[in-house]
DSSP file (Angstrom, degrees, kcal/mol; ACC not computed):
  #  RESIDUE AA STRUCTURE BP1 BP2  ACC     N-H-->O    O-->H-N    N-H-->O    O-->H-N    TCO  KAPPA ALPHA  PHI   PSI    X-CA   Y-CA   Z-CA
    1    1 A M              0   0    0      0, 0.0     2,-0.0     0, 0.0    66,-0.0   0.000 360.0 360.0 360.0 136.5   55.2   -1.5   30.9
    2    2 A S     >  -     0   0    0      1,-0.1     4,-2.2     4,-0.0     5,-0.2  -0.350 360.0-125.4 -68.6 146.8   55.1    2.0   29.4
    3    3 A N  H  > S+     0   0    0      1,-0.2     4,-2.5     2,-0.2     5,-0.2   0.848 110.9  55.9 -60.7 -34.1   54.0    4.8   31.6
    4    4 A K  H  > S+     0   0    0      2,-0.2     4,-2.3     1,-0.2    -1,-0.2   0.901 107.3  48.0 -67.0 -39.8   51.4    5.9   29.2
    5    5 A I  H  > S+     0   0    0      2,-0.2     4,-2.6     1,-0.2    -2,-0.2   0.923 112.8  48.7 -65.2 -43.6   49.8    2.4   29.2
    6    6 A V  H  X S+     0   0    0     -4,-2.2     4,-2.5     1,-0.2    -2,-0.2   0.907 111.4  50.1 -62.2 -42.0   49.9    2.4   33.1
    7    7 A L  H  X S+     0   0    0     -4,-2.5     4,-2.4     2,-0.2    -1,-0.2   0.901 110.7  48.8 -64.9 -41.4   48.3    5.8   33.1
    8    8 A V  H  X S+     0   0    0     -4,-2.3     4,-2.3     2,-0.2    -2,-0.2   0.930 112.3  48.6 -63.3 -45.2   45.5    4.8   30.7
    9    9 A L  H  X S+     0   0    0     -4,-2.6     4,-2.5     1,-0.2    -2,-0.2   0.898 110.7  51.7 -60.8 -40.1   44.8    1.7   32.8
   10   10 A L  H  X S+     0   0    0     -4,-2.5     4,-2.6     1,-0.2     5,-0.2   0.921 110.0  48.1 -63.1 -44.2   44.8    3.8   36.0
   11   11 A F  H  X S+     0   0    0     -4,-2.4     4,-2.4     2,-0.2    -1,-0.2   0.870 111.1  51.5 -64.9 -36.1   42.2    6.2   34.4
   12   12 A V  H  X S+     0   0    0     -4,-2.3     4,-2.3     2,-0.2    -2,-0.2   0.938 112.0  45.6 -64.9 -46.5   40.1    3.3   33.3
   13   13 A V  H  X S+     0   0    0     -4,-2.5     4,-2.2     2,-0.2    -2,-0.2   0.923 114.8  47.3 -64.3 -44.0   40.0    1.8   36.8
   14   14 A V  H  X S+     0   0    0     -4,-2.6     4,-2.5     1,-0.2    -1,-0.2   0.897 110.9  52.8 -64.7 -39.4   39.3    5.1   38.4
   15   15 A G  H  X S+     0   0    0     -4,-2.4     4,-2.6    -5,-0.2    -1,-0.2   0.900 109.1  49.2 -60.8 -41.1   36.6    5.8   35.8
   16   16 A L  H  X S+     0   0    0     -4,-2.3     4,-2.7     2,-0.2     5,-0.3   0.881 108.5  53.7 -65.7 -37.9   35.0    2.4   36.7
   17   17 A V  H  X S+     0   0    0     -4,-2.2     4,-2.0     2,-0.2    -2,-0.2   0.947 112.4  43.7 -60.3 -47.8   35.2    3.2   40.4
   18   18 A F  H  X S+     0   0    0     -4,-2.5     4,-1.8     2,-0.2    -2,-0.2   0.910 113.0  52.8 -64.3 -41.6   33.3    6.5   39.8
   19   19 A Y  H  < S+     0   0    0     -4,-2.6     4,-0.2     1,-0.2     3,-0.2   0.954 114.9  39.4 -58.8 -52.2   30.8    4.8   37.5
   20   20 A F  H >< S+     0   0    0     -4,-2.7     3,-0.6     1,-0.2    -1,-0.2   0.802 114.8  54.0 -72.3 -27.3   29.9    2.1   39.9
   21   21 A S  H 3< S+     0   0    0     -4,-2.0    -1,-0.2    -5,-0.3    -2,-0.2   0.805 111.6  45.2 -73.0 -28.2   30.0    4.5   42.9
   22   22 A W  T 3< S+     0   0    0     -4,-1.8    -1,-0.2    -3,-0.2    -2,-0.2   0.258  80.0 121.5-104.9  12.8   27.6    6.9   41.2
   23   23 A L    <   -     0   0    0     -3,-0.6    79,-0.1    -4,-0.2    -3,-0.0  -0.514  67.2-129.1 -68.4 143.3   25.0    4.4   40.0
   24   24 A P  S    S+     0   0    0      0, 0.0     2,-0.6     0, 0.0    -1,-0.1   0.832  97.2  54.4 -64.0 -30.8   21.5    5.2   41.4
   25   25 A D    >   -     0   0    0      1,-0.1     3,-1.3    80,-0.0     5,-0.2  -0.912  68.0-162.4-109.8 116.2   21.0    1.6   42.5
   26   26 A S  T 3  S+     0   0    0     -2,-0.6    -1,-0.1    78,-0.3    -3,-0.0   0.582  85.3  68.8 -74.7  -7.8   23.8    0.2   44.7
   27   27 A S  T 3  S-     0   0    0      1,-0.0    -1,-0.3    16,-0.0    16,-0.1   0.585  92.8-140.8 -85.8  -8.3   22.8   -3.4   44.1
   28   28 A F    X   +     0   0    0     -3,-1.3     3,-1.9     1,-0.1     6,-0.2   0.655  53.8 142.0  61.4  18.1   24.0   -3.2   40.5
   29   29 A K  T 3   +     0   0    0      1,-0.3    -1,-0.1    10,-0.1    -3,-0.1   0.731  66.2  56.5 -66.0 -20.0   20.9   -5.3   39.4
   30   30 A N  T 3  S+     0   0    0     -5,-0.2     2,-1.2     1,-0.1    -1,-0.3   0.492  81.2  97.1 -86.3  -3.4   20.5   -3.2   36.2
   31   31 A Q    X   -     0   0    0     -3,-1.9     3,-1.4     1,-0.2    -1,-0.1  -0.713  51.9-178.9 -88.8  94.1   24.1   -4.0   35.1
   32   32 A I  T 3  S+     0   0    0     -2,-1.2    -1,-0.2     1,-0.3     4,-0.1   0.663  73.0  65.4 -72.0 -16.0   23.4   -6.9   32.7
   33   33 A F  T 3  S+     0   0    0     -3,-0.1    -1,-0.3     2,-0.1    -2,-0.1   0.544  82.9  88.4 -84.6  -6.3   27.1   -7.4   31.9
   34   34 A I  S <  S-     0   0    0     -3,-1.4     5,-0.1    -6,-0.2    -3,-0.0  -0.815  86.3-116.3 -93.3 127.2   28.0   -8.4   35.4
   35   35 A P     >  -     0   0    0      0, 0.0     4,-2.1     0, 0.0     3,-0.4  -0.238  21.0-119.0 -60.4 150.1   27.6  -12.2   36.1
   36   36 A K  H  > S+     0   0    0      1,-0.2     4,-2.9     2,-0.2     5,-0.2   0.876 112.4  55.8 -59.7 -40.7   25.0  -13.2   38.6
   37   37 A W  H  > S+     0   0    0      1,-0.2     4,-2.1     2,-0.2    -1,-0.2   0.865 109.3  47.6 -62.6 -34.0   27.6  -14.8   40.9
   38   38 A L  H  > S+     0   0    0     -3,-0.4     4,-2.7     2,-0.2    -1,-0.2   0.876 110.8  51.0 -73.8 -37.6   29.5  -11.6   41.1
   39   39 A L  H  X S+     0   0    0     -4,-2.1     4,-2.1     2,-0.2    -2,-0.2   0.933 111.6  47.9 -61.5 -45.8   26.4   -9.6   41.7
   40   40 A D  H  X S+     0   0    0     -4,-2.9     4,-1.6     1,-0.2    -2,-0.2   0.926 113.4  47.5 -61.5 -44.9   25.4  -11.9   44.6
   41   41 A W  H  X S+     0   0    0     -4,-2.1     4,-2.2    -5,-0.2    -1,-0.2   0.925 112.0  49.5 -62.3 -44.6   28.9  -11.7   46.1
   42   42 A S  H  < S+     0   0    0     -4,-2.7     7,-0.3     1,-0.2    -1,-0.2   0.830 111.1  49.3 -68.3 -30.6   29.1   -7.9   45.8
   43   43 A N  H  < S+     0   0    0     -4,-2.1     3,-0.4    -5,-0.2    -1,-0.2   0.792 113.2  46.7 -77.4 -26.8   25.7   -7.5   47.5
   44   44 A E  H  < S+     0   0    0     -4,-1.6     2,-0.5     1,-0.2    -2,-0.2   0.820 118.5  41.4 -79.1 -32.4   26.7   -9.9   50.3
   45   45 A N  S  X S+     0   0    0     -4,-2.2     4,-1.9     1,-0.2    -1,-0.2  -0.599  74.0 164.9-114.5  67.6   30.1   -8.2   50.8
   46   46 A Y  T  4 S+     0   0    0     -2,-0.5     4,-0.3    -3,-0.4    -1,-0.2   0.900  74.4  32.0 -58.5 -51.8   29.0   -4.6   50.5
   47   47 A N  T >> S+     0   0    0      1,-0.2     3,-1.3     2,-0.2     4,-0.7   0.853 114.1  60.1 -76.8 -33.5   32.1   -2.8   51.9
   48   48 A L  H >> S+     0   0    0      1,-0.3     4,-1.1     2,-0.2     3,-0.8   0.832  93.9  65.1 -63.9 -31.4   34.6   -5.4   50.8
   49   49 A R  H 3< S+     0   0    0     -4,-1.9    -1,-0.3    -7,-0.3    -2,-0.2   0.732  94.9  60.8 -65.4 -19.0   33.6   -4.8   47.2
   50   50 A T  H <> S+     0   0    0     -3,-1.3     4,-0.8    -4,-0.3    -1,-0.3   0.852 100.7  53.3 -71.7 -34.4   35.0   -1.3   47.5
   51   51 A A  H <X S+     0   0    0     -3,-0.8     4,-1.2    -4,-0.7    -2,-0.2   0.814  94.2  71.6 -71.3 -30.2   38.5   -2.6   48.3
   52   52 A I  H >X S+     0   0    0     -4,-1.1     4,-1.0     1,-0.2     3,-0.9   0.928 101.0  39.7 -59.7 -53.1   38.8   -4.8   45.2
   53   53 A P  H 3> S+     0   0    0      0, 0.0     4,-1.8     0, 0.0    -1,-0.2   0.819 111.1  60.6 -67.5 -24.7   39.2   -2.1   42.6
   54   54 A F  H 3X S+     0   0    0     -4,-0.8     4,-2.6     2,-0.2    -2,-0.2   0.703  92.9  64.2 -76.0 -17.2   41.4   -0.1   44.9
   55   55 A I  H <X S+     0   0    0     -4,-1.2     4,-2.2    -3,-0.9    -1,-0.2   0.923 106.9  44.3 -63.0 -43.4   43.8   -3.0   45.0
   56   56 A A  H  X S+     0   0    0     -4,-1.0     4,-2.9     2,-0.2     5,-0.2   0.890 111.7  53.1 -66.4 -39.3   44.3   -2.3   41.3
   57   57 A V  H  X S+     0   0    0     -4,-1.8     4,-2.6     2,-0.2     5,-0.2   0.940 111.2  46.0 -61.3 -46.9   44.5    1.5   41.9
   58   58 A G  H  X S+     0   0    0     -4,-2.6     4,-2.0     2,-0.2    -2,-0.2   0.912 114.0  48.8 -61.8 -43.3   47.3    1.0   44.5
   59   59 A W  H  X S+     0   0    0     -4,-2.2     4,-2.5     2,-0.2    -2,-0.2   0.948 114.0  45.2 -60.3 -50.8   49.2   -1.4   42.2
   60   60 A L  H  X S+     0   0    0     -4,-2.9     4,-2.6     1,-0.2    -2,-0.2   0.865 110.6  53.4 -67.0 -36.6   49.0    0.9   39.2
   61   61 A L  H  X S+     0   0    0     -4,-2.6     4,-2.6    -5,-0.2    -1,-0.2   0.909 110.8  47.4 -63.1 -40.6   49.9    4.0   41.3
   62   62 A E  H  X S+     0   0    0     -4,-2.0     4,-2.6    -5,-0.2     5,-0.2   0.924 112.0  49.5 -65.4 -44.1   53.0    2.2   42.5
   63   63 A V  H  X S+     0   0    0     -4,-2.5     4,-2.3     1,-0.2     5,-0.2   0.938 113.2  47.7 -59.2 -46.4   53.9    1.0   39.0
   64   64 A Y  H  X S+     0   0    0     -4,-2.6     4,-2.5     1,-0.2    -2,-0.2   0.935 115.1  42.9 -62.9 -48.0   53.5    4.6   37.7
   65   65 A T  H  X S+     0   0    0     -4,-2.6     4,-2.0     2,-0.2    -1,-0.2   0.867 113.2  52.6 -70.5 -33.7   55.6    6.2   40.4
   66   66 A Q  H  < S+     0   0    0     -4,-2.6    -1,-0.2    -5,-0.2    -2,-0.2   0.924 114.3  42.4 -65.0 -43.2   58.3    3.6   40.3
   67   67 A H  H >< S+     0   0    0     -4,-2.3     3,-1.0    -5,-0.2     4,-0.3   0.883 113.0  53.0 -70.6 -37.2   58.7    4.0   36.6
   68   68 A R  H 3< S+     0   0    0     -4,-2.5     3,-0.4     1,-0.2    -1,-0.2   0.870 117.0  38.3 -64.8 -35.5   58.5    7.8   36.8
   69   69 A N  T >< S+     0   0    0     -4,-2.0     3,-1.2     1,-0.2    -1,-0.2   0.265  84.5 107.3 -97.9  11.0   61.3    7.8   39.4
   70   70 A A  T <  S+     0   0    0     -3,-1.0    -1,-0.2     1,-0.3    -2,-0.1   0.819  84.3  41.1 -61.7 -32.2   63.4    5.0   37.9
   71   71 A F  T 3  S+     0   0    0     -3,-0.4     2,-0.3    -4,-0.3    -1,-0.3   0.403  88.4 107.9-100.7   2.6   66.1    7.4   36.6
   72   72 A K    <   -     0   0    0     -3,-1.2     3,-0.3     1,-0.1    -3,-0.0  -0.640  63.8-144.5 -79.0 137.5   66.2    9.7   39.7
   73   73 A I  S    S+     0   0    0     -2,-0.3     2,-0.5     1,-0.3    -1,-0.1   0.915  87.5  25.6 -68.4 -43.3   69.3    9.1   41.7
   74   74 A K  S    S+     0   0    0     -3,-0.1     2,-0.4     2,-0.0    -1,-0.3  -0.917  72.6 155.1-129.4 106.0   67.7    9.6   45.1
   75   75 A H        -     0   0    0     -2,-0.5     2,-0.7    -3,-0.3    -6,-0.0  -0.990  37.9-128.1-131.3 145.4   64.0    9.0   45.6
   76   76 A N     >  -     0   0    0     -2,-0.4     4,-1.8     1,-0.2     5,-0.1  -0.789  12.7-166.2 -95.1 114.0   62.2    8.1   48.7
   77   77 A K  H  > S+     0   0    0     -2,-0.7     4,-2.4     1,-0.2    -1,-0.2   0.856  90.5  54.4 -68.0 -35.0   60.0    5.0   48.4
   78   78 A N  H  > S+     0   0    0      2,-0.2     4,-2.5     1,-0.2    -1,-0.2   0.898 107.1  50.7 -65.7 -39.1   58.2    5.7   51.7
   79   79 A K  H  > S+     0   0    0      2,-0.2     4,-2.5     1,-0.2    -1,-0.2   0.908 110.8  49.4 -63.4 -41.6   57.3    9.2   50.4
   80   80 A N  H  X S+     0   0    0     -4,-1.8     4,-2.7     2,-0.2    -2,-0.2   0.909 110.1  50.9 -62.9 -41.9   55.9    7.7   47.2
   81   81 A F  H  X S+     0   0    0     -4,-2.4     4,-2.2     2,-0.2    -2,-0.2   0.936 112.8  44.8 -61.6 -47.4   53.9    5.1   49.2
   82   82 A I  H  X S+     0   0    0     -4,-2.5     4,-2.1     1,-0.2    -1,-0.2   0.891 113.1  51.6 -64.6 -39.7   52.4    7.8   51.4
   83   83 A Q  H  X S+     0   0    0     -4,-2.5     4,-2.3     2,-0.2    -2,-0.2   0.916 110.4  48.5 -62.6 -43.5   51.7   10.0   48.3
   84   84 A N  H  X S+     0   0    0     -4,-2.7     4,-2.5     2,-0.2    -2,-0.2   0.880 110.1  50.9 -66.4 -38.2   50.0    7.1   46.5
   85   85 A I  H  X S+     0   0    0     -4,-2.2     4,-2.3     2,-0.2    -1,-0.2   0.890 110.0  51.7 -64.8 -38.3   47.8    6.4   49.6
   86   86 A G  H  X S+     0   0    0     -4,-2.1     4,-2.2     2,-0.2    -2,-0.2   0.908 109.5  48.6 -62.7 -42.7   46.9   10.1   49.6
   87   87 A I  H  X S+     0   0    0     -4,-2.3     4,-2.3     2,-0.2    -2,-0.2   0.920 111.9  49.0 -63.5 -43.8   45.9   10.0   46.0
   88   88 A A  H  X S+     0   0    0     -4,-2.5     4,-2.6     1,-0.2     5,-0.2   0.877 109.5  53.0 -63.6 -37.1   43.8    6.9   46.5
   89   89 A T  H  X S+     0   0    0     -4,-2.3     4,-2.3     2,-0.2    -1,-0.2   0.908 108.6  49.4 -64.4 -41.7   42.2    8.6   49.6
   90   90 A I  H  X S+     0   0    0     -4,-2.2     4,-2.2     2,-0.2    -2,-0.2   0.916 111.6  49.6 -62.3 -43.0   41.2   11.6   47.4
   91   91 A I  H  X S+     0   0    0     -4,-2.3     4,-2.3     1,-0.2    -2,-0.2   0.939 113.2  44.7 -62.1 -48.1   39.8    9.3   44.7
   92   92 A V  H  X S+     0   0    0     -4,-2.6     4,-2.4     1,-0.2    -1,-0.2   0.859 112.9  51.7 -68.8 -33.7   37.7    7.3   47.2
   93   93 A C  H  X S+     0   0    0     -4,-2.3     4,-2.8    -5,-0.2    -1,-0.2   0.878 110.1  49.2 -68.6 -37.0   36.5   10.5   49.0
   94   94 A M  H  X S+     0   0    0     -4,-2.2     4,-2.1     2,-0.2    -2,-0.2   0.913 111.7  49.2 -65.4 -42.1   35.4   11.9   45.6
   95   95 A A  H  X S+     0   0    0     -4,-2.3     4,-0.5     1,-0.2    -2,-0.2   0.920 116.7  41.2 -63.6 -43.6   33.6    8.7   44.8
   96   96 A E  H >< S+     0   0    0     -4,-2.4     3,-0.9     1,-0.2     4,-0.3   0.877 112.4  55.3 -72.4 -37.1   31.8    8.7   48.2
   97   97 A G  H >< S+     0   0    0     -4,-2.8     3,-1.5     1,-0.3     4,-0.4   0.853 100.0  60.2 -64.1 -34.5   31.2   12.5   48.1
   98   98 A G  H >< S+     0   0    0     -4,-2.1     3,-1.2     1,-0.3     4,-0.3   0.745  91.4  69.6 -63.8 -22.5   29.4   12.2   44.8
   99   99 A Q  G X< S+     0   0    0     -3,-0.9     3,-0.9    -4,-0.5     6,-0.3   0.690  82.9  71.5 -71.2 -17.1   26.9    9.9   46.4
  100  100 A F  G <  S+     0   0    0     -3,-1.5    -1,-0.3    -4,-0.3    -2,-0.2   0.811  98.1  50.4 -62.9 -28.3   25.6   12.9   48.4
  101  101 A L  G <  S+     0   0    0     -3,-1.2     2,-0.5    -4,-0.4    -1,-0.2   0.522  94.7  84.1 -88.4  -6.4   24.1   14.1   45.1
  102  102 A I  S X  S-     0   0    0     -3,-0.9     3,-1.1    -4,-0.3   -79,-0.0  -0.872  72.7-143.0-105.7 127.0   22.4   10.8   44.2
  103  103 A Q  T 3  S+     0   0    0     -2,-0.5    -1,-0.1     1,-0.3    -4,-0.0   0.879  95.0  37.1 -57.5 -48.0   19.0   10.3   45.8
  104  104 A K  T 3  S+     0   0    0    -80,-0.1     2,-0.3     2,-0.0   -78,-0.3   0.387 102.4  87.2 -91.3   4.6   19.1    6.6   46.5
  105  105 A R    <   -     0   0    0     -3,-1.1    -3,-0.1    -6,-0.3   -80,-0.0  -0.798  55.6-161.7-108.1 148.3   22.8    6.4   47.5
  106  106 A N        -     0   0    0     -2,-0.3    -6,-0.1     2,-0.0    -3,-0.0  -0.991  21.4-125.7-127.2 123.6   24.3    7.0   50.9
  107  107 A P        -     0   0    0      0, 0.0     2,-0.4     0, 0.0     3,-0.1  -0.363  25.9-155.7 -64.5 148.6   28.0    7.7   51.5
  108  108 A D    >>  -     0   0    0      1,-0.1     4,-1.1   -61,-0.0     3,-0.6  -0.991  19.3-151.6-133.9 125.5   29.7    5.3   53.9
  109  109 A L  H 3> S+     0   0    0     -2,-0.4     4,-1.9     1,-0.2     5,-0.1   0.817  99.5  62.0 -64.5 -30.3   32.8    6.1   55.9
  110  110 A M  H 3> S+     0   0    0      1,-0.2     4,-2.9     2,-0.2    -1,-0.2   0.835  97.3  58.3 -65.3 -31.6   33.6    2.3   55.9
  111  111 A D  H <> S+     0   0    0     -3,-0.6     4,-2.4     2,-0.2    -1,-0.2   0.891 104.9  50.5 -63.3 -38.1   33.9    2.5   52.1
  112  112 A V  H  X S+     0   0    0     -4,-1.1     4,-2.4     2,-0.2     5,-0.2   0.936 111.8  47.6 -63.0 -45.6   36.6    5.1   52.5
  113  113 A L  H  X S+     0   0    0     -4,-1.9     4,-2.5     1,-0.2    -2,-0.2   0.927 113.5  46.9 -61.3 -45.8   38.4    2.9   54.9
  114  114 A Y  H  X S+     0   0    0     -4,-2.9     4,-2.7     2,-0.2    -1,-0.2   0.856 110.7  53.2 -66.9 -34.3   38.1   -0.1   52.7
  115  115 A G  H  X S+     0   0    0     -4,-2.4     4,-2.2     2,-0.2    -1,-0.2   0.927 112.1  44.0 -64.6 -44.6   39.2    1.9   49.6
  116  116 A V  H  X S+     0   0    0     -4,-2.4     4,-2.3     2,-0.2    -2,-0.2   0.898 114.3  50.8 -66.0 -40.6   42.4    3.1   51.4
  117  117 A L  H  X S+     0   0    0     -4,-2.5     4,-2.3    -5,-0.2    -2,-0.2   0.916 110.5  48.9 -62.9 -43.8   43.0   -0.4   52.8
  118  118 A G  H  X S+     0   0    0     -4,-2.7     4,-2.4     1,-0.2    -2,-0.2   0.906 111.4  49.3 -62.6 -42.0   42.6   -1.9   49.3
  119  119 A S  H  X S+     0   0    0     -4,-2.2     4,-2.3     2,-0.2    -1,-0.2   0.891 110.4  50.9 -64.7 -39.4   45.0    0.6   47.8
  120  120 A S  H  X S+     0   0    0     -4,-2.3     4,-2.7     2,-0.2    -2,-0.2   0.911 110.0  49.8 -63.7 -42.0   47.5   -0.1   50.6
  121  121 A I  H  X S+     0   0    0     -4,-2.3     4,-2.7     2,-0.2     5,-0.2   0.927 110.5  50.2 -62.6 -44.7   47.3   -3.8   49.9
  122  122 A G  H  X S+     0   0    0     -4,-2.4     4,-2.0     1,-0.2    -2,-0.2   0.906 112.9  46.6 -59.9 -42.6   47.8   -3.2   46.1
  123  123 A S  H  X S+     0   0    0     -4,-2.3     4,-2.3     2,-0.2    -2,-0.2   0.921 114.0  47.0 -65.2 -45.1   50.9   -1.1   46.8
  124  124 A L  H  X S+     0   0    0     -4,-2.7     4,-2.3     1,-0.2    -2,-0.2   0.891 111.3  50.8 -66.6 -39.2   52.4   -3.5   49.3
  125  125 A V  H  X S+     0   0    0     -4,-2.7     4,-2.7     2,-0.2     5,-0.2   0.904 109.6  51.3 -65.3 -40.4   51.8   -6.5   47.0
  126  126 A Y  H  X S+     0   0    0     -4,-2.0     4,-2.3    -5,-0.2    -2,-0.2   0.944 112.2  45.8 -60.2 -47.0   53.5   -4.7   44.1
  127  127 A N  H  X S+     0   0    0     -4,-2.3     4,-2.1     2,-0.2    -2,-0.2   0.862 111.9  52.0 -66.2 -34.9   56.5   -3.9   46.3
  128  128 A L  H  X S+     0   0    0     -4,-2.3     4,-2.5     2,-0.2    -2,-0.2   0.937 111.1  46.7 -64.6 -47.1   56.6   -7.5   47.6
  129  129 A F  H  X S+     0   0    0     -4,-2.7     4,-2.3     1,-0.2    -2,-0.2   0.880 111.2  52.8 -62.0 -37.5   56.6   -8.9   44.0
  130  130 A K  H  X S+     0   0    0     -4,-2.3     4,-1.8    -5,-0.2    -1,-0.2   0.907 110.4  47.0 -66.0 -40.6   59.3   -6.4   43.0
  131  131 A R  H  X S+     0   0    0     -4,-2.1     4,-0.9     2,-0.2    -2,-0.2   0.909 112.5  49.5 -66.0 -41.8   61.5   -7.5   45.9
  132  132 A L  H  < S+     0   0    0     -4,-2.5     3,-0.3     1,-0.2    -2,-0.2   0.880 111.3  49.6 -65.1 -37.4   61.0  -11.2   45.1
  133  133 A R  H  < S+     0   0    0     -4,-2.3    -1,-0.2     1,-0.2    -2,-0.2   0.860 114.5  44.3 -68.7 -35.5   61.8  -10.6   41.5
  134  134 A N  H  <        0   0    0     -4,-1.8    -1,-0.2     1,-0.2    -2,-0.2   0.536 360.0 360.0 -86.8  -6.7   65.0   -8.7   42.3
  135  135 A A     <        0   0    0     -4,-0.9    -1,-0.2    -3,-0.3    -2,-0.1   0.490 360.0 360.0 -73.6 360.0   66.1  -11.2   45.0
């Protein structure tokens, strides 16, 4: 996959994270394009729904950094992993911080934890698939 495509997908996912984080109503009931079963699930699993898009963020960050460093002779995978978790943490903190400015929304520290956890899972799953493919 081209780095530009990965970067565009990453920006789309991050944009969706910001969009849904900064909606005035956290139940998403005004979002007519979301199926009812998904709305019900997301309202029952309030913090867990934060982790789901961050799985994609973690995956895409790993894809981007792996491709960017593909031709470097010596690159540290652990450093890339920590850097990507840091980037995901900044994204989730910005999304939660923006909720301070929205009247009906309340920032939640557990959302930050679930966002970082989701990003870590996405990164680890990408690296696991890459190892299995290269085995």
